[in-house]
Every structure is written in C-alpha cells, then in structure tokens.
N, C-alpha and C positions, 0 to 999 in steps of 0.2 A: 514669808510662807503662809499659806492658807491654813486656818484651823480646821481640824477634822469636823465634819458635820455631826451633831449629836445623834445618838442612836434613836430610832423610832421605838417608842414604848407602847406595847400592846398588852391587853389582858391575856389573850390567847392567840396562838397561831396554829393553823392546820395546814400540813403539807402531805402530799401523797405522790405516788408514781414518779419517783426520782429515777428509778432503774439504774442504780449504781451497778457497774459491771458491764455496761453497754456503751458503745461508742456514741450512741445518740443522746446519752445523758448530758444535759447542760449543767454539769456540776460546777463549772466556772461561774455561771450566773447565780447558782444557789449559794456558793461561797460568798459572793458579793452581797447577796441578800442577808445571809446569816450574820455577817460581820456588821451589818447596819441596823439590826433590830435586837430587841430584848423583850421578854414576856414572862408572865407568871407560869403559864402552862403551854407546853408544846405537844401537839398531837401529831404523830407520824402515822398517817392513815393508809398504810399498806403500800406494797411494791416499792419500798425504799431501796432494797437490794434485789437485783434480778437473778434469782437462783436458776431460772430456766436457761438464761443465756450463759451463766457461768458454768453450768454443767456441760455445755457444748464447747465453749472456748473461754479462756481466761483473758479478761481485759480489766486493768485497774491502773489509774494514773494518780498523780499527786493531788489533783483536785478532788478525786474520790476520797482519798485519805483525809483531806482537809474538811470535807463535809462531816465525816465521822468525828473528827477531832473537835469541831465547833459544837456539834450536838452534845458530845460528852462534856465539853467545857460548860455549856449551859446547864447541864444536869448538876455538875459540881458546884455551880454558883447559885443554886437555889431554884432553878426552873424545874417544875414537875414535868417530866417527859413520859408520855404514854405512847407505846408502840403497838399498833393494831396491825398485825401481818395481813397481807393480801394473798392473792393466788401466786404471784411470782416469787414471793418470799414466804411461801407456806411452810417451809422447813422450820420457821420460828414458831409455828403454831404448836409444836411439841413443847415449847417453853412457856406456854400461857400460865399466868399467875406468878411467874418469877420476876425478880428485879435484877438486872444485870448492869453494873456500872452506873447505877442511878436511873436506869431506863426500865420502866414497868411494862411488861407485856400483857396484853389483854385481847380477847376475841373482839370485843366491842366496848363502848363506853357510853355513859349518859352524861352529857355536858350541861351544866346549869349556867346560863349566861348571867351577866351582872344585873339584868333586869328581871330575873326570875324565870325566864323561858327555859324549857328543857329540850335538849336535842339528842337524838340517837347519833352516835359517831361510829361509823362502820365503813370498811373498805368498799363493799358492795358486790363482790364477785358472786356471793351467794344468790344474788337476784339477777344474775346474768345467765339466761338459759343455755347458752353455748358452753360456758364454763362449767355449769352444774351438770348438764346431761350429755355433753359431747366434748370431752376434753381433747380428743384427737383433733377435732375441728378447731378448737381453740389454739392448739399448737401450730396448725397450718396457718391460721390467721396471724399468729405471732411471726411466722417466717415471712409472710407477705409484708407485714408491717416493718420488719427489719430492712427489707429492700427499699421500702418507701423512705426510711430514715437515711439509707445510704445516698439516695438521690437528693435528699434534703441537705446533707452535708456538702455535696458537690455544688448544689445550687447556691447555698449560702457562701461558699468559698468564692464563687464568682461575684456575688453581690458585694462582698467585702473588698474585692479588688477594685471595684468601681465606687467605693465609699458609701454603699447603701447599708442600712442596719439589718440585723437578723430578721428573717421572716420565715414562718413555718410553711413550707410547701406541702409536707405530709398532712398537716392539719387542714389546709385549704382543700386538698384532694378529698379528704374524708368528708368534709362538709358538702361536697358536690354530689355525694352518693346518696340517692334518695333512701335506700334501704338502711343506710347507716343512721340517717336522721330518724327514721321510724324506730330503729333499735334504741337509740338514745331516749326517745320519748317513752318507750315501754319501760326502760330501765328507771327513768326518773319517776314514773307513775308507780312502779312496784315499790320503790323505796319510800316514797312519800306515803303510800297507803300503809306500809308497815309501821311507820312512825305514828300515823294517825291511829292505827289499831292499838298501839301501846299507850295512847293517851298523851303523846308528846307533841310539842309545838313544831317540830321539824326534824330534818335529818341532815347530817353532814357526811359526805362520802367522797370517794375518788373513783378509781378503776377505769372510767371510760375516757379519760384525758379530755374532758370537755368542761371547762370552768363555767359555772352557772349559779345564779341566785334568783329564784322566782318562786311564786306560790304554785303548788301542785297539789291537787286533791284536798285543798283546804288547809295545808300546812306549808311551812317554808322549806323548800328543797335547796340545799347548797352543796355544790361540788367544787372542791378546791383546785381542780385542774391537775397540772403535772409539771415536771421539769425536763421534759423531752420536747414538747411542742409549744405549749402556751407559756411555760415558765411563770406560773401564777401561784398565789397563796391566798388562803382565806384568813382574815384577821378579825379579832374581836376587840373593839375599843373599850375603854374603862366604863362607859355607860351602857354596854351591852349591844351597841350597834356593830353590825357585821359589814365587812367590805372585802371585795375581791381585789387583790393587788396584782396588776400585770407588770411584772418587774422589767421585762424587755421594753414594753411601751414607755414606761417611765424613764428608762435609761437609754433610749434608742440612739441618741447622738453619741454618748460616751462608748457604748458597745460597738457602734459603727466604726469609731476611730481606733478601737483597741481590739485587734484580731485575737482569737483564742490562742493562747500561748502554747508552744509545743511542750507539753508536760512530759515528764519522764514516765513513760507508760510501759507496762508489761503486757504482752499479748501472746497467748499460746493457742495456736489454732489446732483443732483436732486432726489426727492423721486421716488421710483420704481412705 
C-alpha cells in the first residue's frame, strides 16, 4: 500500500467564492484540497455559502457537508478561522464580531505576513459598482451566470466521457468579453487604491472569480479566485511568500480519471 502524502503546511490560506448551495460549486475539489493542507490561519473571504441561490431553491449535497465539517475541524485543532462575509452570504453580516464554533466573523481584516507586510483582507463587493448601486442588475447577472454554469456542467460531463480533465467553459467565456475585462481592471484598481490609501502593502480579496497576483497602483493586489470556475486558493508560506494554487491544474490527471461522484443531494425547486 502507498503511504498517504504528507499534508502541505502553510502559514495562511485564503479561500473565497465557494458558493455552497449551488450545483456549480466544486465542493468535491475543495474537500480534496482541505484534506491535504493545514495552516495557522484560514481566511474565508466571502461568498462561502450562496444565500441568494438558497432563497430560490434548496440544493445541498454530502460534499457541501464535508466542506463545513473540515473547516470546523481545522478550527477545533487550533487553526484561527476568520470568516469575512460577501454579498452572496450577506446574511452573516448581522453576526459580525461574533465567534461561532471557533469561526470569527468580521467585515474585513488586516493580515500581517511573516515578513512584516500588511494586507487588507476584504471580499470586495463594496468596490463593485453594480453590486453597490444597482442590486437588481446584479441579480440579473447572477441569473445569466447560473445558466453559464449549467452549460459548464454538461460540457465537462462530455469531457469526462472522453477522458479529458475538468476545464471551465464559463471562465473562458467570461475572459472573451471585453467589457468584463474592463470591469475586472476597474475592480482591481479600486481595491489596490484603497489599500494604498490606508498605508498598507496590498489587498487580498475575492468576489470576481478571477485569481490574480500582481502589482496595481503601487501595491500588491491578490485575488484568491473561487471554487466554481478556477478552483484556486491563495496561500502564504512560512517566509511570507504568497502563491496562487490552481488545484485542478495540479491534479488534472487524477480528476480526469475520477468523475464527480453522485453525492446524496437534496434539491427543492420553487413552485412555478
């Protein structure tokens, strides 16, 4: 028998945009990641649970349960877990300042890296003009995005049948839209500018499902991505070095050989 690989040890891990409660959530990939890592501090940077979707229809499977169980186990075993709610899980913003089962809820955080650099940690929806000023448009965009994810599931079901690994059709489509690229650039600039205004060395955020790490406006902008499209995490090593981990790319062969299991799921669709 092969011995289990040792867990990867990080100083900090940043995850966002898991969207538990949606069929597009790759909770199976996230479970695999959480089982293979450990850290001193775990930041949940918003949209972990998708309250918008759960209000419309209920969907929850065993992998969703396992994600929650693994996070709570990390908290019990000494990992400091900070949950910063986003716009999709804004219902938890009523609990800011509380600690629930070892998970601390905060509007934002300031993270000090091992090398002394300081970073604003924030979901980022406050800097998205559509979310802030036109919430109805945001919900319409959410509806269109859900349809893109439906196509994505069928597309990847076909790829699995032919032995190809997971590939995000919805992410590829988004990158082809010029206006989406412009919106991402505006979002990155706004957040980087805010971090600079506060005298910080950079910002760590989520929200736009676009993993990135680059200098913007003279500070380090880092987006940890998501677990619907890119399936990525931002990690900090013991020396303060940051790295974006693309979990699907790293495990592309094993994921190609192991189709997503038919989890025991409950789904309740709204009445017509």
